[in-house]
C-alpha positions in Angstrom: 85.6 102.2 82.2 88.2 100.7 84.5 90.9 102.5 86.4 93.5 102.2 83.6 90.9 102.7 80.8 92.3 106.1 80.1 95.7 104.8 79.3 97.3 103.2 76.3 95.0 104.7 73.8 97.3 103.0 71.3 97.0 99.8 73.3 96.5 97.4 70.4 99.4 98.9 68.5 101.6 98.6 71.7 100.4 95.0 72.2 101.0 94.0 68.6 104.5 95.6 68.6 105.3 94.1 72.0 104.4 90.5 70.9 106.2 90.9 67.5 109.1 88.5 68.3 106.8 85.9 69.7 104.4 86.1 66.7 107.2 85.8 64.2 108.5 82.7 66.0 105.1 81.1 66.4 104.1 81.7 62.7 107.3 80.5 61.3 107.0 77.3 63.3 103.3 76.8 62.3 104.2 77.3 58.6 106.8 74.5 58.9 104.2 72.4 60.8 101.7 72.5 58.0 104.0 72.5 55.0 102.7 70.3 52.2 99.4 69.7 54.1 95.9 70.6 53.0 94.0 69.5 56.0 94.6 69.2 59.8 95.5 65.6 60.4 97.4 63.7 63.1 100.7 64.7 61.6 99.8 68.4 61.7 98.5 68.1 65.3 101.7 66.4 66.4 103.7 69.2 64.8 101.5 71.8 66.3 102.0 70.3 69.7 105.7 70.7 69.3 105.2 74.3 68.1 103.3 75.2 71.2 105.7 73.5 73.6 108.7 75.1 72.1 106.9 78.5 72.2 106.8 78.1 76.0 103.1 77.5 76.3 103.9 74.6 78.6 103.2 70.9 78.2 99.9 70.6 80.2 98.3 73.7 78.6 99.5 72.6 75.1 97.9 69.2 75.6 94.6 70.9 76.6 94.7 73.0 73.4 95.5 70.1 71.2 92.7 68.0 72.7 90.2 70.8 71.9 91.4 71.1 68.3 91.2 67.3 67.9 87.6 67.4 69.1 86.8 70.2 66.7 88.4 68.3 63.8 86.5 65.2 64.7 83.2 67.2 64.8 83.7 69.1 61.6 85.2 66.1 59.7 87.4 68.3 57.5 89.4 71.3 58.6 91.9 73.0 56.2 95.3 74.1 57.4 94.3 77.7 56.3 91.8 77.7 59.2 94.4 76.6 61.8 95.3 80.1 63.0 91.7 81.1 63.8 90.9 77.7 65.4 94.0 78.0 67.5 93.0 81.5 68.6 89.4 80.4 69.4 90.4 77.4 71.4 93.1 79.1 73.3 90.9 82.1 74.1 88.1 79.7 75.2 90.5 77.8 77.5 91.7 81.0 79.2 88.2 82.3 79.6 87.2 79.1 81.4 90.2 79.0 83.7 90.3 82.7 84.6 87.1 84.8 84.7 88.8 88.0 85.9 88.1 90.9 83.6 91.0 93.3 84.3 89.6 96.0 82.0 86.8 96.7 84.4 89.0 96.8 87.5 88.8 99.7 89.9 90.1 100.4 93.4 87.5 99.3 96.0 85.4 102.1 97.3 84.9 100.8 100.8 88.4 101.6 102.2 91.7 103.3 101.5 94.5 103.0 101.0 94.6 100.0 98.7 97.8 98.1 99.6 99.8 96.1 97.1 102.7 93.9 98.3 105.0 93.3 95.4 107.2 90.2 95.3 109.6 88.5 92.8 113.2 87.6 92.4 115.9 90.2 91.7 116.2 91.1 88.0 112.6 90.4 86.9 111.7 94.1 86.6 109.9 94.3 90.0 110.9 97.8 91.0 110.4 99.1 87.5 106.9 97.6 87.5 106.2 99.4 90.8 107.3 102.7 89.3 105.1 102.2 86.2 102.1 101.3 88.4 102.7 104.3 90.5 102.8 106.5 87.4 99.5 105.1 86.1 97.7 105.3 89.5 98.9 108.9 89.9 97.9 109.8 86.4 94.4 108.5 87.2 94.3 111.1 90.0 95.2 108.8 92.9 97.5 109.6 95.8 100.3 107.1 95.8 103.0 106.0 98.4 105.9 103.7 97.8 107.6 101.6 100.5 111.3 100.5 100.0 111.1 97.3 102.0 113.9 95.5 99.9 116.5 96.6 102.4 118.8 93.7 101.5 120.2 95.6 98.5 121.1 99.3 98.6 120.6 99.4 94.8 116.9 98.4 95.2 116.3 101.3 97.6 118.1 103.7 95.3 116.2 102.5 92.2 112.8 102.9 94.0 113.8 106.4 95.2 114.7 107.4 91.6 111.3 106.1 90.4 109.5 108.0 93.2 111.3 111.2 92.1 110.5 110.6 88.5 106.8 109.9 89.1 106.5 112.5 91.8 105.3 110.3 94.7 106.8 109.9 98.2 109.0 106.9 99.0 109.3 105.7 102.6 112.7 104.2 103.3 115.2 103.4 106.0 118.9 102.5 106.0 120.2 99.4 104.2 119.8 96.3 106.4 116.8 97.7 108.3 113.9 95.4 109.2 111.6 95.2 106.1 108.6 94.9 108.3 109.5 98.2 110.0 109.6 99.9 106.6 106.2 98.5 105.7 104.8 99.8 109.1 106.2 103.3 108.5 104.9 103.3 104.9 101.4 102.4 105.8 101.3 104.7 108.8 102.4 107.6 106.7 100.1 106.7 103.9 97.1 106.4 106.2 97.9 109.6 108.0 98.2 111.5 104.7 95.1 110.1 103.0 96.8 108.0 100.4 94.7 106.0 97.9 97.3 103.4 96.9 100.4 101.9 98.6 103.0 99.8 96.8 105.5 97.9 98.9 108.7 96.6 97.3 110.2 93.4 98.9 113.4 91.4 98.6 113.4 88.4 96.3 115.8 85.9 97.8 113.9 82.8 96.7 116.9 80.5 97.3 116.2 80.9 101.0 112.6 79.9 101.0 112.2 79.6 104.8 113.7 83.1 105.4 111.6 84.6 102.6 108.4 83.0 103.9 109.1 84.3 107.5 110.0 87.7 106.2 106.8 88.1 104.1 104.7 86.8 107.0 106.2 89.3 109.4 105.6 92.1 106.9 101.9 91.1 106.5 101.5 90.8 110.3 102.9 94.2 110.9 100.8 95.8 108.1 97.6 94.5 109.7 98.5 96.5 112.9 98.1 99.7 110.8 95.4 98.6 108.3 93.6 95.3 109.3 92.8 94.2 105.7 96.3 94.8 104.3 97.6 93.7 102.0 94.7 93.9 99.5 96.9 92.3 96.8 100.1 90.2 96.6 101.5 90.9 93.1 104.1 88.5 91.8 106.4 90.0 89.1 107.8 87.5 86.6 110.2 88.0 83.7 108.5 86.7 80.5 111.8 86.4 78.7 112.8 83.5 80.9 110.1 81.3 79.5 109.4 78.2 81.6 111.7 79.4 84.3 109.1 82.1 85.0 106.5 79.4 85.4 108.8 77.6 87.9 109.4 80.8 89.9 105.6 81.4 90.1 105.1 77.9 91.4 107.8 78.3 94.0 106.5 81.7 95.2 103.0 80.3 95.4 104.4 77.6 97.8 105.9 80.3 100.0 103.1 82.8 100.2 99.6 83.4 98.9 99.8 85.1 95.5 96.7 87.0 94.3 97.9 88.4 90.9 100.7 88.3 88.4 102.6 90.8 86.3 104.7 89.4 83.4 107.4 91.8 82.1 109.8 92.1 79.2 107.5 90.5 76.6 108.7 92.9 74.0 112.2 91.6 74.0 111.5 87.9 73.7 110.0 85.2 71.5 108.7 83.4 74.7 105.4 85.3 75.1 103.5 82.0 74.9 104.5 81.5 78.6 101.6 84.0 79.5 99.1 81.4 78.2 100.6 78.6 80.2 100.9 80.6 83.4 97.4 82.0 83.1 96.0 78.5 82.5 98.0 76.4 85.0 98.4 78.6 88.1 94.8 79.6 88.6 96.2 83.0 89.6 95.1 85.9 87.3 97.7 87.6 85.1 96.8 91.2 85.8 99.6 93.2 84.0 101.9 92.6 81.1 105.0 94.7 80.3 105.5 95.5 76.6 108.2 98.2 76.5 110.3 100.7 78.3 107.8 103.6 78.5 105.8 104.0 81.6 102.6 103.6 79.6 103.8 100.2 78.3 102.6 98.3 81.3 99.1 97.2 80.3 96.2 95.5 82.1 96.1 92.0 80.7 93.1 91.2 78.5 93.0 87.5 77.5 91.0 88.0 74.3 93.1 90.9 73.0 96.3 89.0 73.9 95.3 85.9 72.0 94.0 87.9 69.0 97.3 89.8 68.8 99.4 86.7 69.2 97.6 84.9 66.4 97.5 88.0 64.3 93.7 88.5 64.1 92.9 92.0 63.0 89.9 93.6 64.6 
């Protein structure tokens, strides 16, 4: 069982509820796409293509899925519209499995070193600090010693918000005054975490993507300073995206990937949007694993992303 296997015992219920708005939107569009049709033909496929694109799956990923369904229809000769949901589920799950082999459910902290250092990036407003707080809660609940670093010194509110999360979860937050050098905060955080035997360190950063050169230089400096304390740090660079922004989240991911090396993604706020299809497009196109999805306000509502469960839930397949 992976590190977070003890959490979300009602995981499927949480996932189904969190994707409810997306499911309702997708199913209503599919119903209109197949209205009056008995079999999957060119008209149905054209309509289905529009459904997926308008559900924020993305053009390139949509064309891959449609191509797979076309091949299946050609092979089977006759496919009824009643089978469309299960075919769509199967081909989408197959596509994601081929493009991203990471199995988050089995993920554990590496045993060869501590602390495990996660550098968290993302623009302001995507739920970055909240995601850090929820991760800290889950790591601590799994018996891990957690430290937080408030390296978003550009906004006083960011430091205050992280401090509140630290108090709420019961983990230490290393911080300096507003305007301090973010790399200095990262250095202090790792030094303290290392000296006190921490298992996990989460470092918050500023998200001023409009100044790409400045952001790139800042993140490079933070990484360089980290390595002076822990040579392999950071172990992970986690990009947080707001799923409710649809294709804008995909664009942010591409821009951040151009600025720094991203190793994993967290997609938040999926419970409040009908744009959950963006998870499929991002997972397929970026070749960076989606590791976490946010499905609600509770600390337990941040889940490890499971491709098969996500697709099953989205296309309403009961298990």
